[in-house]
C-alpha positions in Angstrom: -17.9 14.1 10.6 -18.8 11.9 7.6 -18.8 13.8 4.3 -20.0 12.5 1.0 -17.5 13.0 -1.8 -19.5 11.4 -4.6 -23.1 10.2 -4.9 -24.1 9.0 -8.3 -26.8 6.8 -9.6 -26.2 3.4 -11.1 -28.4 1.0 -12.9 -31.1 -1.0 -11.1 -31.5 1.7 -8.3 -28.0 1.2 -7.0 -25.7 4.1 -6.1 -22.0 4.8 -6.2 -21.3 6.4 -2.8 -17.8 7.5 -1.8 -17.4 9.0 1.7 -14.7 10.2 4.0 -14.5 10.7 7.7 -13.1 14.1 8.7 -11.6 14.7 12.1 -10.6 18.2 12.9 -9.5 20.1 16.0 -7.5 23.1 17.0 -6.3 25.9 14.8 -3.7 24.0 12.8 -3.9 24.3 9.1 -2.1 21.0 8.2 -4.1 18.3 6.6 -3.3 14.6 6.1 -5.3 12.2 4.0 -5.5 8.4 4.4 -6.7 6.7 1.3 -7.4 3.0 0.7 -9.8 0.7 -1.1 -8.8 1.7 -4.7 -8.6 -2.0 -5.3 -11.6 -3.9 -3.8 -9.7 -7.1 -2.9 -7.0 -5.2 -0.9 -8.5 -5.0 2.6 -5.5 -4.3 4.9 -6.3 -0.5 4.8 -9.7 -1.1 6.2 -8.3 -2.0 9.6 -5.9 1.0 9.4 -8.8 3.4 8.9 -10.8 1.9 11.8 -7.8 1.9 14.2 -6.7 5.4 13.2 -10.1 6.9 13.7 -10.6 5.1 17.0 -7.3 6.3 18.4 -7.8 9.9 17.2 -11.2 10.1 18.8 -9.6 9.0 22.1 -7.0 11.7 21.7 -9.0 14.4 19.9 -7.8 17.1 22.2 -4.2 16.5 21.0 -5.1 16.9 17.3 -4.2 20.3 15.8 -5.3 20.1 12.2 -7.4 18.0 9.9 -7.3 14.2 9.2 -9.4 12.9 6.3 -9.9 9.2 6.1 -11.2 7.6 2.8 -11.8 3.9 3.5 -13.1 2.9 0.1 -12.5 4.8 -3.1 -13.8 1.8 -4.9 -16.8 0.8 -2.8 -18.3 -1.4 -5.5 -15.0 -3.4 -5.6 -14.9 -3.7 -1.8 -18.5 -4.9 -1.7 -17.9 -7.5 -4.4 -14.3 -8.4 -3.3 -13.0 -7.6 -6.8 -9.9 -5.7 -7.7 -11.4 -3.4 -10.2 -14.8 -1.6 -10.6 -17.1 -4.5 -11.3 -19.8 -2.7 -13.2 -17.3 -1.1 -15.6 -14.6 -3.8 -15.6 -11.9 -1.1 -14.9 -8.9 -0.9 -12.6 -9.5 2.4 -10.8 -5.8 3.0 -10.3 -5.3 3.2 -14.1 -7.7 6.1 -14.9 -6.4 9.1 -12.9 -6.4 12.1 -13.1 -9.8 11.4 -14.6 -11.8 13.8 -16.8 -14.5 16.2 -15.7 -16.3 15.7 -19.0 -15.5 11.9 -19.2 -17.7 8.9 -18.5 -18.9 8.3 -15.0 -15.8 6.6 -13.6 -13.4 9.2 -15.3 -15.5 11.9 -13.7 -15.4 10.1 -10.3 -11.5 9.9 -10.6 -11.4 13.6 -11.4 -13.5 14.5 -8.3 -11.5 12.3 -6.0 -8.3 14.1 -7.1 -9.9 17.5 -6.6 -10.9 16.6 -3.1 -7.4 15.3 -2.2 -5.2 17.9 -3.9 -3.7 20.5 -1.7 -3.3 18.2 1.3 0.0 18.4 3.1 0.4 14.6 2.9 -1.6 11.7 1.3 -1.0 8.0 2.2 -2.3 5.6 -0.4 -2.6 2.2 1.4 -2.5 -1.0 -0.6 -2.2 -4.7 0.1 -0.7 -7.4 -2.2 -2.8 -9.8 -4.2 -4.0 -13.1 -2.9 -0.9 -14.8 -4.1 1.9 -12.8 -2.4 2.6 -11.4 1.1 4.4 -8.1 1.4 6.2 -6.8 4.4 5.2 -3.2 5.4 6.9 -1.0 2.8 6.6 2.3 0.9 6.9 2.6 -2.8 8.2 5.9 -4.2 8.9 7.3 -7.7 12.6 8.1 -8.1 11.6 11.6 -9.2 10.0 12.4 -5.9 12.3 10.3 -3.7 14.4 13.1 -2.3 11.3 14.8 -1.0 9.3 11.8 0.2 12.0 9.4 1.7 12.3 11.5 4.9 8.6 11.3 5.4 8.4 7.6 4.6 11.1 6.9 7.1 8.6 8.0 9.8 5.9 5.4 9.0 7.2 2.5 11.1 7.7 0.3 8.0 10.5 -2.1 7.1 11.4 -1.1 3.6 11.3 1.8 1.2 11.4 0.7 -2.5 12.4 3.4 -4.9 11.0 2.7 -8.4 12.6 3.9 -11.6 10.4 6.6 -13.2 9.9 4.4 -16.3 8.2 1.7 -14.2 5.7 4.1 -12.6 2.3 4.4 -14.3 1.3 7.9 -14.8 -2.4 7.0 -14.5 -2.1 6.1 -10.8 -3.5 8.2 -8.0 -0.1 8.7 -6.4 1.6 9.8 -9.6 -1.2 12.2 -10.3 -1.2 13.8 -6.9 2.6 14.1 -6.8 2.4 15.8 -10.2 0.0 18.3 -8.7 2.5 19.0 -5.9 0.5 17.1 -3.3 3.0 14.8 -1.6 1.7 11.2 -1.8 3.3 8.0 -0.5 2.1 4.5 -1.5 2.2 2.0 1.3 2.0 -1.7 0.5 1.7 -4.5 3.1 0.1 -7.8 3.8 -1.9 -10.0 1.5 -5.1 -9.6 -0.6 -8.5 -10.4 0.9 -7.0 -10.5 4.4 -6.2 -8.2 7.4 -2.9 -8.4 9.2 -3.6 -6.5 12.4 0.1 -6.5 13.4 1.0 -4.6 10.2 -2.0 -2.3 10.6 -1.1 -1.4 14.2 2.4 -0.6 13.2 1.3 1.7 10.4 -1.1 3.6 12.6 1.8 4.1 15.0 3.8 5.4 12.1 1.0 7.8 11.0 0.9 9.3 14.5 4.7 9.6 14.3 4.4 11.4 11.0 1.6 13.7 12.4 3.9 14.6 15.3 6.7 15.6 12.9 4.1 17.7 11.0 3.2 19.4 14.2 -0.4 18.2 13.9 -0.4 16.9 17.5 -0.3 19.2 20.5 1.4 16.5 22.5 3.1 13.3 21.4 0.8 10.3 21.8 2.9 7.5 23.3 4.1 5.1 20.7 6.1 1.9 20.6 9.6 2.2 19.1 9.4 3.2 15.5 11.3 1.1 13.0 14.1 2.5 10.8 13.4 1.2 7.3 15.9 0.0 4.8 16.0 2.2 1.6 16.4 0.4 -1.7 18.9 2.9 -3.0 21.5 1.1 -0.8 21.2 -2.0 -2.9 19.1 -3.8 -5.5 16.0 -5.9 -5.7 16.1 -9.4 -7.1 13.1 -11.1 -8.5 12.7 -14.9 -8.4 10.3 -16.7 -10.8 9.2 -20.3 -11.1 10.9 -22.4 -13.8 8.2 -25.1 -13.6 4.5 -25.4 -12.9 3.6 -27.2 -9.7 3.0 -26.8 -6.0 5.3 -24.6 -3.9 6.6 -25.7 -0.5 8.3 -22.8 1.3 11.4 -23.5 3.4 11.8 -20.0 4.9 9.6 -17.4 6.5 8.4 -14.1 5.0 10.6 -11.2 6.2 13.6 -13.5 6.9 17.2 -12.5 6.1 18.4 -15.2 3.7 21.9 -16.3 2.5 23.1 -16.8 -1.0 22.5 -20.4 -2.0 19.9 -20.9 0.8 16.9 -23.1 -0.1 13.8 -20.8 -0.2 11.3 -23.3 -1.4 10.7 -26.4 -3.6 8.4 -26.7 -6.5 7.0 -30.2 -6.5 4.8 -32.4 -8.8 2.0 -34.0 -6.6 1.2 -36.5 -9.4 4.7 -37.8 -9.9 5.8 -37.3 -6.3 9.0 -35.5 -7.2 10.8 -32.2 -6.8 10.8 -30.1 -10.0 12.9 -27.2 -8.7 14.9 -26.2 -5.7 14.6 -22.4 -5.6 17.8 -21.0 -4.1 18.5 -17.5 -3.1 20.9 -15.8 -5.6 22.0 -13.3 -3.0 22.3 -12.5 0.7 19.4 -10.3 1.5 16.0 -9.5 3.0 13.0 -11.6 1.8 10.4 -8.8 1.6 7.9 -10.5 -0.8 7.0 -14.2 -0.6 4.4 -16.3 -2.5 1.7 -17.7 -0.2 -0.6 -19.2 -2.7 0.6 -22.8 -3.2 0.0 -23.3 -6.9 2.6 -21.8 -9.3 3.0 -21.8 -13.1 6.1 -21.3 -15.1 7.0 -17.6 -14.8 5.0 -17.1 -11.6 6.6 -14.6 -9.1 7.9 -16.5 -6.1 9.8 -13.9 -4.1 11.6 -10.6 -4.1 14.8 -10.1 -2.1 16.5 -6.9 -1.3 20.3 -7.3 -1.4 22.4 -4.5 0.1 25.5 -3.3 -1.7 28.8 -4.6 -0.3 31.7 -2.3 0.1 34.7 -2.9 -2.1 
């Protein structure tokens, strides 16, 4: 059943329309919410919504509870392929929890939170930008990590990145909902303005796996083997940035395990025909973020590598 969460008028006879698909069956009281499209240029979640709804309809008799799917919290951004809300020039994920008496978008944020709060689990699905590719991962505030890590480990992802509390913006949807005691996990995967079906299929398997553990399925829907993700508390994340402006030529593949001193990429000058920088891995580790857009500038993020702690 499609339900309208927000329907507000906009200039020139346009309309801000935010809707969700609700699938409900059985007498179970558990509710899981799948949220995506906060950033209009992050489209990986669109496939997840489609595939999850398709599979649930095929197995509706197995469902025991409620699944709410929100494909586009920022429909104006999705329609115009822009990260923020184009009419208002705002990043939607920087205005939560919103304000009931605020301007239109603050009020919209408030009503979204009211519709989501109280769920047993919320998954907030994001993609990277157009410059970087991310392996399927969960990002969790250290303050909520003890509660959320066991759930994130069910999602068939490769990596769980625990962020220090100081780096987590309080104005995000995930932080707001967790503050309201509604458990929320941010999932990040793929690349902006693209859909990686392999990643989407894996995450849908993971969502079913989570629902099974939540006792929201009367029988276990057959799944492929679910991955056991690495958790960042067992090591550290290294950031690699460009020392020069130029064109990047990768020498490794995204999601590779790399060795200390291994050549990750070269930054070259196409005018001079010379190599400006050999970018070497400073550690042994997992390359979970890699730049895909070829042009870089001094300071541009090239890669993130997770390096596990070594025993003394």
